[in-house]
Backbone as a printed PyTorch tensor [residue, N CA C, xyz], in Angstrom:
tensor([[[  0.8190,  -1.2040,   0.0000],
         [  0.0060,   0.0070,  -0.0040],
         [  0.8360,   1.2830,   0.0010]],

        [[  1.9390,   1.2300,   0.7650],
         [  2.8340,   2.3820,   0.8190],
         [  3.4960,   2.6220,  -0.5080]],

        [[  3.8410,   1.5400,  -1.2170],
         [  4.4700,   1.6670,  -2.5440],
         [  3.5350,   2.4190,  -3.5310]],

        [[  2.2360,   2.1300,  -3.4270],
         [  1.2830,   2.7900,  -4.3110],
         [  1.1850,   4.2930,  -3.9870]],

        [[  1.2210,   4.6090,  -2.7380],
         [  1.1770,   6.0170,  -2.3310],
         [  2.4110,   6.7460,  -2.7940]],

        [[  3.5770,   6.1220,  -2.6340],
         [  4.8350,   6.7060,  -3.1050],
         [  4.7850,   6.8910,  -4.6590]],

        [[  4.2880,   5.9030,  -5.3310],
         [  4.1680,   5.9800,  -6.8060],
         [  3.2750,   7.1640,  -7.2130]],

        [[  2.1700,   7.3220,  -6.5760],
         [  1.2230,   8.4180,  -6.8990],
         [  1.8530,   9.8200,  -6.5650]],

        [[  2.5510,   9.8670,  -5.4570],
         [  3.2010,  11.1340,  -5.1160],
         [  4.3070,  11.4990,  -6.0750]],

        [[  5.1480,  10.4880,  -6.4000],
         [  6.2450,  10.6960,  -7.3400],
         [  5.6600,  11.0700,  -8.7230]],

        [[  4.6220,  10.3690,  -9.1630],
         [  3.9950,  10.6800, -10.4370],
         [  3.4490,  12.0840, -10.4760]],

        [[  2.8190,  12.5200,  -9.4020],
         [  2.2600,  13.8780,  -9.3550],
         [  3.3660,  14.9150,  -9.4180]],

        [[  4.4520,  14.7390,  -8.6860],
         [  5.5390,  15.6920,  -8.7120],
         [  6.2020,  15.7590, -10.0680]],

        [[  6.5140,  14.5850, -10.6250],
         [  7.1990,  14.4820, -11.9340],
         [  6.2950,  15.0530, -13.0160]],

        [[  5.0450,  14.6570, -13.0510],
         [  4.1390,  15.1170, -14.0800],
         [  3.9340,  16.6220, -14.0550]],

        [[  3.8310,  17.1660, -12.8220],
         [  3.6550,  18.5960, -12.6840],
         [  4.8680,  19.3610, -13.1980]],

        [[  6.0720,  18.9290, -12.8070],
         [  7.2870,  19.5930, -13.2680],
         [  7.3820,  19.5120, -14.7870]],

        [[  7.1020,  18.3370, -15.3310],
         [  7.2270,  18.1260, -16.8280],
         [  6.2030,  18.9750, -17.5500]],

        [[  4.9700,  19.0960, -17.0260],
         [  3.9480,  19.9030, -17.6960],
         [  4.3400,  21.3720, -17.6740]],

        [[  4.9950,  21.8250, -16.6200],
         [  5.4750,  23.2010, -16.5800],
         [  6.5710,  23.4130, -17.6020]],

        [[  7.5310,  22.4990, -17.6910],
         [  8.6140,  22.6210, -18.6000],
         [  8.1640,  22.5950, -20.0800]],

        [[  7.1220,  21.8130, -20.3750],
         [  6.6280,  21.7380, -21.7600],
         [  5.6450,  22.8660, -22.0580]],

        [[  5.1260,  23.5200, -21.0200],
         [  4.1990,  24.6200, -21.2400],
         [  2.7390,  24.1460, -21.3450]],

        [[  2.4610,  23.0240, -20.7640],
         [  1.0670,  22.4980, -20.7840],
         [  0.4270,  22.4610, -19.4100]],

        [[  0.9530,  23.2210, -18.4860],
         [  0.4890,  23.1360, -17.1270],
         [ -1.0080,  23.5710, -17.0050]],

        [[ -1.4070,  24.5660, -17.7340],
         [ -2.8040,  25.0630, -17.6450],
         [ -3.7780,  24.1070, -18.2970]],

        [[ -3.3210,  23.2780, -19.2340],
         [ -4.2100,  22.3320, -19.9330],
         [ -4.3900,  21.0220, -19.1930]],

        [[ -3.4220,  20.6720, -18.3660],
         [ -3.4530,  19.3750, -17.7050],
         [ -4.0020,  19.4770, -16.2810]],

        [[ -4.7880,  18.5190, -15.8840],
         [ -5.2830,  18.4730, -14.5300],
         [ -4.3990,  17.6040, -13.6600]],

        [[ -4.8050,  17.3760, -12.4730],
         [ -4.0150,  16.5710, -11.5400],
         [ -3.8880,  15.1270, -11.9490]],

        [[ -4.9410,  14.5080, -12.4290],
         [ -4.8820,  13.1260, -12.8640],
         [ -3.9570,  12.9840, -14.0740]],

        [[ -4.0280,  13.9010, -14.9850],
         [ -3.1560,  13.8280, -16.1500],
         [ -1.7110,  13.9830, -15.7660]],

        [[ -1.4320,  14.8230, -14.7690],
         [ -0.0660,  14.9760, -14.2580],
         [  0.4430,  13.6780, -13.6600]],

        [[ -0.4120,  13.0160, -12.8450],
         [ -0.0120,  11.7660, -12.2430],
         [  0.2760,  10.7220, -13.2800]],

        [[ -0.6060,  10.5590, -14.2760],
         [ -0.4330,   9.5530, -15.3250],
         [  0.8380,   9.8760, -16.1180]],

        [[  1.0240,  11.1250, -16.5130],
         [  2.2290,  11.5060, -17.2840],
         [  3.4840,  11.2760, -16.4310]],

        [[  3.4110,  11.5150, -15.1310],
         [  4.5490,  11.3250, -14.2570],
         [  4.9150,   9.8460, -14.1330]],

        [[  3.9210,   8.9950, -13.9330],
         [  4.1470,   7.5520, -13.7870],
         [  4.7150,   6.9970, -15.0770]],

        [[  4.0910,   7.3340, -16.2170],
         [  4.5650,   6.8540, -17.4850],
         [  5.9490,   7.4310, -17.7880]],

        [[  6.2140,   8.6550, -17.3650],
         [  7.4970,   9.2790, -17.5720],
         [  8.5850,   8.5780, -16.7800]],

        [[  8.2940,   8.1400, -15.5900],
         [  9.2650,   7.3900, -14.8220],
         [  9.5930,   6.0420, -15.4900]],

        [[  8.5890,   5.3980, -16.0180],
         [  8.8230,   4.1460, -16.7430],
         [  9.6690,   4.3960, -18.0100]],

        [[  9.2950,   5.3880, -18.8160],
         [ 10.0380,   5.7030, -20.0180],
         [ 11.4850,   6.1650, -19.6860]],

        [[ 11.6050,   7.0520, -18.6980],
         [ 12.9260,   7.5270, -18.3320],
         [ 13.7650,   6.4090, -17.7760]],

        [[ 13.1840,   5.4880, -17.0220],
         [ 13.9230,   4.3670, -16.4970],
         [ 14.4440,   3.4600, -17.6240]],

        [[ 13.6130,   3.2130, -18.6040],
         [ 14.1020,   2.4000, -19.7850],
         [ 15.2160,   3.0950, -20.4990]],

        [[ 15.0790,   4.4030, -20.7260],
         [ 16.1150,   5.1440, -21.4430],
         [ 17.4370,   5.1270, -20.6960]],

        [[ 17.3760,   5.4220, -19.4060],
         [ 18.6010,   5.4540, -18.6000],
         [ 19.2420,   4.0870, -18.5120]],

        [[ 18.4290,   3.0310, -18.3300],
         [ 18.9630,   1.6720, -18.2910],
         [ 19.5400,   1.2460, -19.6050]],

        [[ 19.0270,   1.7350, -20.7200],
         [ 19.5340,   1.3750, -22.0450],
         [ 20.9190,   1.9450, -22.2510]],

        [[ 21.0970,   3.2540, -21.9070],
         [ 22.3990,   3.9040, -22.1160],
         [ 23.3940,   3.6630, -20.9840]],

        [[ 22.8800,   3.4250, -19.8090],
         [ 23.7380,   3.1760, -18.6230],
         [ 23.2460,   1.9400, -17.8960]],

        [[ 23.6850,   0.7240, -18.3220],
         [ 23.1450,  -0.5050, -17.7530],
         [ 23.3880,  -0.6580, -16.2510]],

        [[ 24.3800,  -0.0180, -15.7080],
         [ 24.6510,  -0.1600, -14.2850],
         [ 23.9340,   0.8920, -13.4370]],

        [[ 23.1240,   1.7270, -14.0390],
         [ 22.4200,   2.8030, -13.3210],
         [ 21.3970,   2.2010, -12.3590]],

        [[ 21.1750,   2.8550, -11.2400],
         [ 20.1630,   2.3170, -10.2790],
         [ 18.7420,   2.4590, -10.8510]],

        [[ 17.8510,   1.6860, -10.2860],
         [ 16.4560,   1.7220, -10.7190],
         [ 15.7660,   2.9880, -10.1790]],

        [[ 14.7090,   3.3810, -10.8640],
         [ 13.9030,   4.4630, -10.3690],
         [ 13.0050,   3.9360,  -9.2700]],

        [[ 13.3370,   4.2600,  -8.0260],
         [ 12.5760,   3.7420,  -6.8930],
         [ 12.5630,   4.7690,  -5.7640]],

        [[ 11.4030,   4.9930,  -5.2230],
         [ 11.2700,   5.9330,  -4.1290],
         [ 11.2940,   7.3930,  -4.5840]],

        [[ 11.0880,   8.2380,  -3.6210],
         [ 11.0890,   9.6910,  -3.9030],
         [ 12.4750,  10.2050,  -3.5160]],

        [[ 13.3010,  10.4160,  -4.5490],
         [ 14.6300,  10.9620,  -4.3710],
         [ 14.9490,  11.8010,  -5.6160]],

        [[ 16.0290,  12.5310,  -5.5650],
         [ 16.4110,  13.4120,  -6.6820],
         [ 16.6470,  12.6500,  -7.9730]],

        [[ 17.2980,  11.5100,  -7.9130],
         [ 17.5930,  10.7080,  -9.0930],
         [ 16.2390,  10.2910,  -9.7790]],

        [[ 15.3120,   9.7910,  -8.9860],
         [ 14.0400,   9.3520,  -9.5240],
         [ 13.2790,  10.5100, -10.1610]],

        [[ 13.3050,  11.6680,  -9.5280],
         [ 12.5860,  12.8080, -10.0580],
         [ 13.2040,  13.2780, -11.3910]],

        [[ 14.5250,  13.3390, -11.4330],
         [ 15.1810,  13.8020, -12.6480],
         [ 14.9390,  12.8040, -13.8160]],

        [[ 15.1170,  11.5300, -13.5420],
         [ 14.8480,  10.5220, -14.5940],
         [ 13.4030,  10.5730, -15.0420]],

        [[ 12.4940,  10.6810, -14.0670],
         [ 11.0420,  10.7260, -14.4100],
         [ 10.6790,  11.9900, -15.1970]],

        [[ 11.2780,  13.1300, -14.8770],
         [ 10.9850,  14.3300, -15.5900],
         [ 11.4590,  14.2260, -17.0310]],

        [[ 12.6530,  13.6660, -17.2040],
         [ 13.1580,  13.4710, -18.5730],
         [ 12.1710,  12.6200, -19.3840]],

        [[ 11.7400,  11.5020, -18.8460],
         [ 10.8200,  10.6320, -19.5230],
         [  9.4630,  11.3070, -19.7540]],

        [[  8.9640,  12.0600, -18.7520],
         [  7.6510,  12.7020, -18.8920],
         [  7.7010,  13.8270, -19.9240]],

        [[  8.7960,  14.5410, -19.9650],
         [  8.9350,  15.6250, -20.9530],
         [  8.9180,  15.0110, -22.3510]],

        [[  9.6710,  13.9380, -22.5320],
         [  9.6590,  13.2440, -23.8280],
         [  8.2380,  12.7580, -24.1770]],

        [[  7.5390,  12.2000, -23.1860],
         [  6.1610,  11.7210, -23.4510],
         [  5.2790,  12.8930, -23.8350]],

        [[  5.3290,  13.9700, -23.1610],
         [  4.4940,  15.1170, -23.4440],
         [  4.7950,  15.7510, -24.8100]],

        [[  6.0760,  15.7600, -25.1470],
         [  6.4820,  16.3090, -26.4490],
         [  5.9460,  15.3960, -27.5870]],

        [[  6.0920,  14.0970, -27.4230],
         [  5.6200,  13.1530, -28.4690],
         [  4.1020,  13.2230, -28.5850]],

        [[  3.4010,  13.2160, -27.4680],
         [  1.9320,  13.3070, -27.5150],
         [  1.4320,  14.6650, -28.0770]],

        [[  2.2660,  15.6910, -27.8730],
         [  1.9470,  16.9990, -28.4230],
         [  1.9640,  17.0610, -29.9430]],

        [[  2.7480,  16.1810, -30.5580],
         [  2.8050,  16.1170, -32.0170],
         [  1.4890,  15.6300, -32.5940]],

        [[  0.7270,  14.8560, -31.8400],
         [ -0.4890,  14.2460, -32.3780],
         [ -1.7360,  15.0030, -31.9660]],

        [[ -1.5460,  16.1390, -31.2950],
         [ -2.7030,  16.9850, -30.9310],
         [ -3.0570,  17.8980, -32.0850]],

        [[ -4.3230,  18.1270, -32.3150],
         [ -4.6810,  19.0870, -33.3550],
         [ -4.2680,  20.4940, -32.9700]],

        [[ -3.7410,  21.2590, -33.9200],
         [ -3.3080,  22.6230, -33.6110],
         [ -4.4910,  23.5430, -33.6520]],

        [[ -4.4870,  24.5360, -32.7710],
         [ -5.6020,  25.4770, -32.6670],
         [ -5.3610,  26.7030, -33.4780]]])
């Protein structure tokens, strides 16, 4: 149960930071930030593990996890932004 709470908190922090960096903070709600943050941690973890096989896993709320998650979430938001209709 505690792992789920940590995952949601980390996802919220990472998603919020990534949405600010990409400039989508006003468009995204809290749930979208959490989903983007969790997926960003997964994507960022895969990318870091691919280029640095000895890198630690993204686990817990720490600076390393936040940085890796933000990198993955920014990439996710940029890629999904390509498929949005322009206004």
